[in-house]
Structure formats: C-alpha cells, structure tokens
N, C-alpha and C positions, 0 to 999 in steps of 0.2 A: 603428543600435541600439547604444547605448553599453553597454560591459560594466561590471558591478559589480566592486567591489574583490576579493571572494572568487572571482569567476569568473576574473579576471586571474591571481590566485594559483594557482588550479587549473590553468589553461592552462600557466603557467610550470613547475609541478611535473610535468605530463605531458611537456612538452618536455625537461625535464632528464632524466627517465627514458629518453626516446627517444634523446637524445644519448649516453647511456651504454650503449645497446644493448638496453634493455628492450623486448621485442617485444609482450608482452601485459599489459594492466592493466585494472582496473575503476575507473571513477570513480563513487563513490557520493555522492549529495547529495540532500537531501529533495525530495519532490514539490513542484514550483513554484519551484525554485531556479534554473531556467534552464539545464539541462544541454544541451539541444538548441541553444540560442543560443550557448553556449560552443563547442561542437564545430563549429557552422556557421562561426564565425569562424576556427577552426583549418583547416577545409576550404577556406575562401576563400583564406587565406594559402598553403596548399599548392598550390591551383590556380594561383595567380599565379607559383609556382615550377615549374609543369609537373608537379607530383606528382598522381597519380590516386588518388581516394578513393571509397569506397562506403559509404553510410549505409543500414542495414537496419531496417525496421519490420515488425510482424506483423499490422497491421490497416489496412483502407482508411481509416478515420477518421484514423489517425495519418499516413498519406500526405499528406492534405490539410493537416493542421496543420503538418507538417514543411516542406512546400513553402512555406507562408505564412511560416514562420520564415526559411527560406533566402532568400526574396524580400526580407524585411525587412532582412537583413544584406547584400544585394546579391550573393548567391551564385547564379550561373546553373548549374542542374543538369539532368542527364539524368534519365530516368524509366524504370524497368523494373517494370511492374505487369501483372497479368492483363488480357487483353482489349485491350491496346494494343501497337502495334509498339514494341519496345525502342528507347530513345534513350540512347546511351552518350556521356557527356561526361567532361571531366576530373574533375568531381564528379558523382556519380550517386546518386540516391535509388531504393531498390528495396524491393519487397515480398519478404519472406524466402522464401515458397513459390515465387514466380515466379523469383527469382534462383537458388534451389537447382536449378531445372530448366534454367537457361541459363548455367551457370558457364563452359562452354567458349567462349561467345561474348563474354564480358565483357573478356577480356584481363587483363593484369597490373594489380594494384592495389597501391599503396604503403601505403594505410591502409584498414582495414575497421572500421566503427563499428557496434556493435550496440545499438539502443535496447531498453530493457526487457531487459537482458542476463541476468537471472535465468532466462530461457527457453533459454539456450544449450545445455542438455542435450538439448533436443528434437532429433529426427533431422535435420530440415532445417537447423537452426542449426549443429549439429555438422558437417554435410556442408560447409557454406560455410567454417567455421572451418578444417577440415582441408584444403580445396582451396587456400586462400591461405596456405600454410605460411610463405612468406617475407615476408609483409606484416606491418605493425604492426597490432595489434588493440586497440581500445578498447571496453570495455563500459560502457554507461550504465545506471544503475538507482538507485532510492531504497532498494531492499531486496535486497542481494546475497546472497540465500539461496534455495534451491529450496523447493518446497512441502513436501518431506519433511524439511526442516531441514538437508540436506546442503549443503556449501559448493561454491564454483566454482573450486577450486584446480586441477582437471583442465584448465581452459581458460585461466585467467589466473594470473599469477605475483605480482601485487601489487594491493592496494587503495589507491587514493588517495581520502582522505576529505575531503568538503566540510564546511561549517558544520552545526551541529546545528539541528534544528527550533526549539528554544527560542531559539537565537541569532537565527535569521531572524525569529521572531515579535517578539523584543525590539527588533530593528533595523528592523521595519516591512516586511520583504521577504515575510513571510507574515502571514496574518490571525490576530488573537487569536481564541480560541474559548471556547464554553461547552459543557460535556458533560452531558447528562442520561441517566441509566441506570436500569433497573429492577433487581429482584432477578435472580439467575442464572436462565437458562432451564433447565428440567429436561430434559436430553437423555439421561436414563437409558435404556439399551436401544438407543441409536443407535450404530452401528458406524463404524469408520474404514476408509477405503480410499485408498491412495496418498497418505497424509499428511493427509487431511481427512475430515470427516464424509461419510457416504453421503448423497447429495442426496435420494434418494427418502425416506429415513427422516426427515431433518430437515424436509423439505417437509411431511410428514404432521403433524409437531409444530407447525410455525410457521404454515402456511397455513390458519388457522382464523379465523372472524369475531371470536372473543374476543381474538385477538392482533392480526391485521392490521387489524381494524376499529378498534382503539384507536389505530392510527397516525394516522387522520384527526383524531381528537380531540386528540392530542398536537401534531400539526402546527398545528392551528388555535390552540391555546393558546400554543405556544412560538414559532411563526414564520409566522403567517398572512400570505399574500401573497408570501412569499419564494420564490425559485427553489430547488427541492430536487431532489436526486438520490437515488433509492432503490435499494439493493443487495439484490436478491432471490435466491432459491435456484434456481429453474427459470424457463423461459419462461412456463409456465402461472401460476406464482406472480406474475411480473411483470405478466401480463395481469390477474390478479385484483386486484392492488393498484391498478393504473392505473384499472381500472373503478370501484373504490370511491372513489377521488378524484374521478373524473368524476361519479359519482352524487351526490357531496356538493357539486357545483357548482364544483369546482376543475379547471382545465384540466390534463389529464394525458395522457401518451402513454407507450407502452412501445416499446422497440426490441429486435430480436433478429437473429441472424446470418442467418436464413432470409429476411429481408425483401429485396426488390430494392434496389439501391443508391440509386435515385432517391427512394423512399419514406423510407428510413432517413436519407438526407441532408436531406430536407425536414423531418423531425421534429427532427433535431439542430439545423438552422438555426433552426427556430422556438424551440427551447429557448435557443439562444445569444442570440436577439433578444428574449427575454422573453415571447414569445407563448404558450409552453408553460411553465406554472409548475412542474410535477412530471414528472420523467423517470424511468421505471422500467426496470431491466435486470438480467439475472442475470450477465453476463460482460463485455459490450462497453464498459462505461464505468469499469471498475475500475483500468485502467492507462493512463497517458498522455493521458487525456481532459482537455483544457485548456479550461475555461470559468471564468474568474475570477469571473464573476457568480454562481456557485453559493454560496448562503448557508446551505444546510442539507444535511447528509448524514444519511440515514436508513438505519440498519443493520438489515436483516431477514434476513440470512444468517449463521447461526452458523458460525464457522470456527475451526479449530485452527491455521491458517496466520498467523503473525505478519506475514509479508510482505504477504499479501492484506489483512489488517486495516489496516496502515499505508498501503497503496496507496489503499484506499477512503476513509479519513478525510482523506487528503491532498488529495482532489478538492475539498474545501470550504475549504482553507486558503489558496488563492491570494487575494491582496488585489485590490480594484478600487475605483474611485471610488464613494463613497456606501455602501460596505460597512463597517460598524462592527466586525463580528465574525462568525465562523462559528458555527453551532449544530449540534451532533452529537446526534442522537436514537438512542441505542443500545438497541434493543428486545430484543436477543438476548444481552446480556452479554459482547460481545467485548472491551470495555474492561476488564472484570473479568478476563477470560482473559489479556489481553495488555498491560495497563497503559495509562497516559495517552498520547495521541498525541504528546506532545513529550518523553517520557522518552528519555534518551540511550541509544544502543545501541552496543555495542562489536562492530562487524562483523568477521568473520574469514573468510578463504578456506577455513578448515577446517570451517565450518558450526557446528552445535551438536550436542551429544550427547543422545540420548534417554534416558529413564529405563530402569532395568534391569528385566528381566522379573520380574513378581510384586510389584513395589513399588507399593503403593496407599495407604499410610498417609497420612491427611490431615494437613495442616500445622496449626499453632496458629491460634487465633482472636485477632485483634488488636482491642483495644477502641478504638472511634472517639472516646471521650472522653479517655482518658489514654494510649492507644496501647500499653498493656502487653499482652504475649502471655500467653494462657491455653491450657491443653491443649485439643486438639480435642474437641468435644462438650460443652464447658462451656456452662452456661446463664447464668452471671454472670461478670463480670470478677474474677479472683482478686486483683487489686490494689486497685481502687476500689469494687468491688461493684455497678457498673452492670450492669443486665440486658441481655444481648445480644438484638437483635431476632430474631424468628422469621421465617425465610425462607419465602416462599410457594413451594410445590413444584409446584402444578398451575396452569399459566398459562391453561388453557382454561376455568377456572371463572369468571373475571371479568377485565375489562379493568383494567390497572394504570396508575397515575399515574407518569410518569417523574419522578424526583427529580433536581434539578441536583446534579452532583458539585462539591463544594468542592475546587477544584483545589489550592489552597495546603495545605489540611488533608490531602488525599490524598497529596501529595508528601511532606509532613512525616511522615505515618504510614508511608509506604514507606521513607523515609530512616531513621527510627528503627528500624523493624523490621529493616532490613538492617544497621544499625549495631550492633544487639544480637547479631548472629551473630558468633561467635568462631571457629567451625570450618567446614570445608567441608560437613560433614553438616548443620549448622544452616542454612547458606546453601541447601542443597538443600531443606530443609523450608520455608524462607521462599519459595523459588520455587514449591513445590507449593501453598502457601497462596494465592499470587497467581494460581494457575491456569495457570502457564506450561506450554506443551506440552512443553518440554524443560528441566525445572528443573536437571538435572545440568549441561547445557551452560552455562546462565546462571550457575550457582554456580561452575563451573570458571573462567570469565573474571573474575568478581568476586574469587574467591580469588586468582587469579593477579595481578591488579592490586594486591591488598592484601598480597601476600607470604605468604598462608596456605597451608601445605602440606596436601596431601590425605592 
C-alpha cells in the first residue's frame, strides 16, 4: 500500500519531533485521509528495528478494520481483545478496555498509538497513558477536541496538522459533496448535559413522524438507491427510522452495542457489500467507521459538539469507484450550528473557550442576497431592502423540503461576514450568528491570527 505525499510528510514530521525528544503528540488529519495507514507503516519500520508498539482502538468494528489495514501494509501484529487469549508481538493491536486491565502482562512499549485520541480523557485511556510514562505517545484523530470543548494539552504536547478537508477534496483524496439543510430545528427547552443536548429531550423533539417520516421522502428525492448512513439519537430512534425505511421498501438495518457480535458483523458486512442500503445507528458508526461506498449521510441527531458533527459528515466523504459525490441530508440544523463540512479549523491543544455566563444576545442577520449585516430581529435587509425569510419554528406541524445549500454562496457569505468584523467583540457576535457552541473561542483564534487585540 503506497503512501500519499502528505502521509509521507506527516511521518517525517513525527519522526523529526521524536528525534528531538518529543514524547507526546497528536496527529490530526481529516476523516478518510489515511491516518491508520500512515501509522501502520511507522509501526512496521519500528518492528523491523526491534521496537515494540501498541495500537489502541475503542470498538470491535475498529479492530477488524485496523487488522485489515495492518495486513495490507504487511504488518504482522498481536491481538489483545476481550474473549480471546492475548497474543503479544513486536507490534500489537488492542482494545482499550481489555488492554487497561492487562497492562502488567504487556511488557515495555516503545510506542503507544491512540486511535480516536479525543477520547483520551476517559478513565481507561488515561490509565494506559499514565502506565507507559517512558514511551512515545501518538494520538490520531480528525477532531482533537473533547465533547465539552476542552483541549488535549494534559496528555499531548504538540499538534501535527495534516491537510485540510478542502485540500483533500480538491486533490481527489476525498469526495465532493452536496449539502441539503432545512430551517433550524427548534430545540427550545432542551437542556445540555456534559457538553451536548440531553438525549431524552431531543429524542422527544425529533423522533416524530412529521420529522423522521420526511427522511424517506428526502432520501427518495435526493439519493434514491444510494447507500446511506443515518445518525440517530437513541437505539429506539434508530429502530424506528430503520423500520420506516423498511416499510417504504428500502432495505434497512440498525445496529447497537447490545447486539451479539455475530449479528452486528453480519449487518455491517451486508452494508459494505451493498445488500443493505440504509444503516441506522446512534453511536457505533460515528467514529472510525470506514466504508468508502457510503454515498449519503443523514443527520437526525442534533448536537452541540463540533467534533461529533465533523466525524459524522466525514463518514460520507471517502471516495470510491463510481461515486461522483457525497450527499449530506441535514434534517436537524447541525450544519447551521457548526458550518460547512470543509471549513478550515484552527485546532489547538488549549481547546475552545465557552461563552460567558448570562450572554445570550443574538447575532446580526446576514442577507443572503447582498450579504449585508442587519440588527437581530430585522424583518428586511437594511442595505438592499430584501425581506428576510420567516423561519418555521414548529417542525412537527408539517414535513419540510430540504433545500440544497449553495456552497460557494455560503462560503462567500461567511467570508464577508467575518471580514466585516473589526474587533474581537464583533467576531464574537459573528460566531453567535453562526450558531457556534463556543463563539468566544472561535473569535479568540480568528482575532489572534489577524492581530486583533481583545
């Protein structure tokens, strides 16, 4: 398996840091850019020199995928997973929960690699990180930020950044996409817990025939016959959506963690082979799930997590033969909340800063015709006089038609809106208008890059 130019560059940058004594680092690169392939090559070279390495994942499905990648690059690895006798080799692949309970039996490791490293704050991950204090540690993730917006500086000392999503799309390493989105979902009254919406509350809002039933219609209109992955709120929500697809004559399945391994593997295999058109899940396919044949991502889970949003849309951006483009059907306004899938992000180990207590003033309204800003609550554009559209507030009254987002116009609108900001405070208001979860953090990094003082 031949490495791409940017993968070679990333490997060289990692080696340079290691040669200079850097022990901990994050490699962040978009979903589908081949981070596992890159590290598999590194582990193979290390094994040839007698260096011992450990690659950690957090789900069984990722074990199977990673083993396939290791085999493709010719890396012979041991395996430490639940239900099987541990096999320790120079290069070892392990499930994080199993490894955390067998640390004493693993021996010294020269290199420890964490897949989906934004989970490193979890107890089992931190336990492994602390145990191998003398090892080199490399974290891999497309989204180096925790759910609550905090950074990963406690565990890693450097971020090594790969190419942007837009660059990978422009060069053909990721798929082009079309985004369709409705008006904002009305989540008034829904509370936040641990950095995201309370699932039971948003499930009551979204899991209704008038919303979920519309998914079938939009799928049929926009991407009939294409393989689609649906991101749901709860297991029951996933079951309901899968049943609606099945009732409409569309082959659909759902998967969840409580299923036995054989059944879950059979469903995923059917999806990979194209025998299952639509796969529904609430958590199992949001990270690391590698099926290039996915042509459509359907977002039915509102989230305040920018990282989760990016992980989900990234599932559909992998290219494959015969795939012209990915289609994203955003039924819950996540793209309004977090921006376009290929917007550049200035990741930092410091994370992002949340808004101050009591701040709730809405941002300005931006005219989609001339892109001029008007005060919040305006009914017409103060510059060109165009009337602003009235947003629908009650989604359960009727099924809505998804409108395709004009990507070029949206980027231009955001660029102009950002460019009009001359102070940190104006950038904060722009971030609020975009619906960012942490407008102050976003404004901080934009202001810093432009030399604007707070």
